[in-house]
Steps between C-alpha positions, in 0.01 A plus 500: 500500500294297741191620310643376175590169654147464641348594162723253316426232756125567481511493117686170507252355745197613303664386176575152634151463639357609165721260309419216738126549467524527119696182504226316683234630264719401206551149647124460551434621147762265361356208696154576365633520147686168538179345642293634211758377246493154666122491485504611133757236424295227667195609302700498176639157571148367571372657178789355304438155644132523409592615143746211462244247625239638260747494211591140588132403516436666165798319347383161638151564361650581156715186508194292590302659216784436262527140606126446460517649151804288416326186627204573272737553199685173578175312537379641173821406319498148653137458391594590143795262515270220624265560205793489258630180658150345461504611135844344451365176655200502269721563196739227599213249513402584141845572357733270301825388659704788360244755627468322835872563568450871423197524735675299769793750493252790502323351804833460678576870442158605626539290814840653564360848475213406732743361759707818472199719574394282793853520642490879457184519705655289776794744507258796497342381824839510670631811335587789730361844443852631419531286191134498403515748216788318333333161551163629362673636188676169436183301547297730276766455236461122526119536466541718195737242351245226559220708344712576197594136464134400514416748230750329261 
């Protein structure tokens, strides 16, 4: 019986030593895994920040390009309006009283359209990127209206 007790005690001692040393290896392995995961996460966060910054820079460049194009379109439309206003002035000088009133009214309409386009550009300069697409569509619609009106 003493032999069995010694054998059981020895097995228990060897078993507990084995489990303890496995546990330390497991802890070290777990710590390494956590450290690697932390490093991977830090790299992913840095990559994500770089991607977000690049996307933001691309978007700002697109908005600037759109604003430049819109400015050219507005300037073109205003130039056409100015020519039509000059034509209206020339026709008023030569027209009879009845025709002068008609051309005066037309000149007033053209000036209102011109002022509206100029005001749109002033708003465009202050427009945030969030609302840019909507603003651009509205302004392009105004330009199209002016061009259609000029073709009448």
